[in-house]
N, C-alpha and C positions, 0 to 999 in steps of 0.2 A: 453416412452424413458425419462430417467432422465436427468436433466440439472443441472450442477454444475458450480461454479466459483472457479478457483484456486486463493486463496488469498496468498499474499507474504509479506504484510506490515501491515498497520493499519486494514485492513479487517479481519486479523487473530484474532483481539481482539473481543471476543464473544459479549461483551456488546455493543461495537460500531457497529458491524454488525447487532446486534439485533435492535438497535435504528433505523438504516436505513431501515431495512426490516419490522419493526413493529411487530416482533414476536421473540420468543426465537430462538437462533441459536447455534448450537453445531459444531464448526469447527472440521473437521476430518483430522488428519495429512496426508500429502502426499508430494511427491517430483516431481520436474519438470526437465527433462533433456533437453539439447540443448539450454538452456537459462542461463543468468547470471543476478544477482540482483545488482543494483548500485543506488546511490543517483544521478540520472540523470534526474529527472523530475523537472522542474523549473517553478515557478509562480512569476509574478510581484506583489509583496506585496502592491504596490501603486495603482494598477489598477484592482484588482480582487474583487470577492464577499466578501472577508474578509481581513482585514488588521491588522497586529500585530505591537506593538511598544515596545521599551525598556522602562525601568523604567524612563529614562529622557525624554520620549516622542518622541524621534527620531525613525524613522522606517527604517528597512533594506529594500533595494530595491528588492532583490531576495531571495526566500525561496525554498530550495530543498526538494524533497520528493523521496521516493523509486520508482524504475522502474525496469522492467525486459527487457532485450534486447536479441535478437537472438545471439547465439554463446555460446559454452560451456565455463564453468568456470573451471579453473584448480583445484579449490577446489571441483568440482563435482556438482551433482544435487542440485538445489535450493530447500530448504525445505519451506513448507508452509502448507496451509490447504484447504480442499475442503469444500465449503458451498453449500448444495443442495438448489436449488431454487424451489419454488412452481409454477413457470410459468414465462412467458415473462414479466408480469407486475413487478415482482420483479427484473428482469434484468434491466428494465427501471428505477426503483428506484436507483439501484446501478449506472447506467449510469449518473444519475443526480449528485450523490455523486462524481463519478469519472470523472467529466466534462473535465479534462485535459488529459484524456486517451481515446484511441480507444479500441474496443473489438477485441480480437484475439482468434481463435480456437487453443487449445493446447491439445486436448484429448489424442492423441496417445503418447504424451510426458509425461503424468501424471501417476504416480504410487501411489495409496493409500497405506499408511503404513500398513493398516490391510489386504492388499491383495484383498480387495473387488473390484468388477467391477464397472465401470462408463461408461455411454454412451457418452454424449456430455459435454465437459469441455471448458469453456471460461476463459479468463483472461483479464486484462487491461494493456495496454502498452502506454507510453506517446505519445501523438499526436506530430507530427513533430515540430510544433511551440512551444511545451513545453519540447522538448527533448534537454538536455544540456549535450553532451558528456564530456565537460569540464565545470566546474562551472563558471558562470560569476563572475567578480570581485565584492567582497563584499557579495557574497551569504552566507547564513547561514542555519542551520537546527534548527528548533524549538525543544527545550529540551522536551516540552510536547509531541511532536510527537515521538521523539526518545525513550522516556520512555514508551509511550503507546505501541509501537511496541515491545520493549524488554519484557514488561510485558506480552504481548500477546503470545510471543514465550515461555516464562517461564511457562505460564499456559497450553500450548499445550501439554506438556509432557516431560519426562526425555530426556535430551540431545538436545531438540529442540532449546533452546536459544544458546547453544554453536555452534550448526550447523548453525543457523542464522548468528552468528558473523563470522564464518569461510567462509561462502558463500557471505558475504556482504563486508567484509573488514573494515578498519578504516573509520571513517567519513572524507570526503574529505575537509570539511570546518568546521568552528567553530559551536559548538552546544550552543545555547544561550537561555536565559530566555526572554520571551516576552509575552505580554498579548493582547487579542483581543480588538481593540479599535473601529473598524467599521465593520458592517456586513450587508449583504443582502443574508445570507446563506439560501438555500432551507431547508425546514423541513426535518429532518432525517439526515442531514449532520453534521459532527463533528464541534464543536465550539472551541475545545481546541487546535487545530493545523491548 
């Protein structure tokens, strides 16, 4: 039985996913119905495993990332990519990367763009303590993260970036430049966002 992860944000980025899994990854375009994508995952930039600062040294308190939530989006199915895993140990590696997320089964709601079949499909949704339906005051999105996600969807294939934008909507807070100033990031996890 095959095991896949439905990626809808930075995991769509082949180089980033490959770094985490320690092997080459080729994301396969797919869509997910019955869910919507939003910038509703929130981390405390002053108290987590990595902290980013502005050029003047000040640090934003809250940083937002992408999340999917149950409930259909008026724009339609969320686009993303399937990443085939070579076993549970790879899922464990992704879980370390996605430490602010829980694993959810979504197999029946996933449709590969190539029409191929998939057995078991999982995805990551924000843990309750990291879910922010409304952004906290002063929250920001890192420009490096926003750009990596857009680059990933542009590389996924024709029309994927525009579909990503349609099913995500505008950024709910400012997109800012910031650099990593402190880290205790596990191996294989991105350091750019």
